[in-house]
PLY file of the C-alpha trace (Angstrom):
ply
format ascii 1.0
element vertex 51
property float x
property float y
property float z
element edge 50
property int vertex1
property int vertex2
end_header
127.38 -32.78 99.65
126.24 -29.72 101.56
129.54 -27.87 101.90
132.41 -27.23 99.54
135.67 -26.01 101.09
136.90 -23.14 98.89
140.51 -24.05 99.70
139.96 -27.13 97.53
139.18 -24.86 94.55
142.37 -22.85 94.36
143.62 -21.51 91.02
140.16 -21.36 89.41
139.88 -25.16 89.41
136.49 -26.14 87.92
134.13 -28.67 89.47
130.86 -30.28 88.37
127.50 -30.61 90.09
124.87 -32.97 88.68
121.16 -32.69 89.45
119.60 -35.55 91.40
117.63 -36.65 88.32
120.82 -36.77 86.23
119.35 -34.45 83.58
121.41 -31.32 84.26
125.08 -30.69 84.85
126.61 -27.44 86.09
130.29 -26.68 85.67
131.40 -24.10 88.24
134.70 -22.23 88.38
135.77 -20.17 91.39
137.05 -16.77 90.22
137.60 -14.99 93.53
137.01 -15.76 97.20
136.87 -13.22 99.99
138.74 -13.85 103.24
137.26 -15.77 106.17
134.17 -17.12 104.44
133.28 -13.81 102.80
131.68 -13.36 99.38
132.79 -15.37 96.36
132.61 -14.89 92.60
131.94 -17.95 90.43
131.28 -18.61 86.75
128.54 -21.18 86.08
127.73 -23.09 82.89
124.62 -25.28 82.77
124.38 -28.24 80.41
121.56 -30.69 79.69
122.50 -34.32 79.25
121.32 -36.18 76.16
119.96 -39.67 76.69
0 1
1 2
2 3
3 4
4 5
5 6
6 7
7 8
8 9
9 10
10 11
11 12
12 13
13 14
14 15
15 16
16 17
17 18
18 19
19 20
20 21
21 22
22 23
23 24
24 25
25 26
26 27
27 28
28 29
29 30
30 31
31 32
32 33
33 34
34 35
35 36
36 37
37 38
38 39
39 40
40 41
41 42
42 43
43 44
44 45
45 46
46 47
47 48
48 49
49 50
């Protein structure tokens, strides 16, 4: 995925992004989005997977 429509993340809905090697996971939560593709504020939490 190269784009993430911010309209899909309304109401601070979290989403996950996993690294291509499967070792790291980031949980992102949209806090605020500016109008018309302007700046955004997100909270990120990084986690390492245990194998």
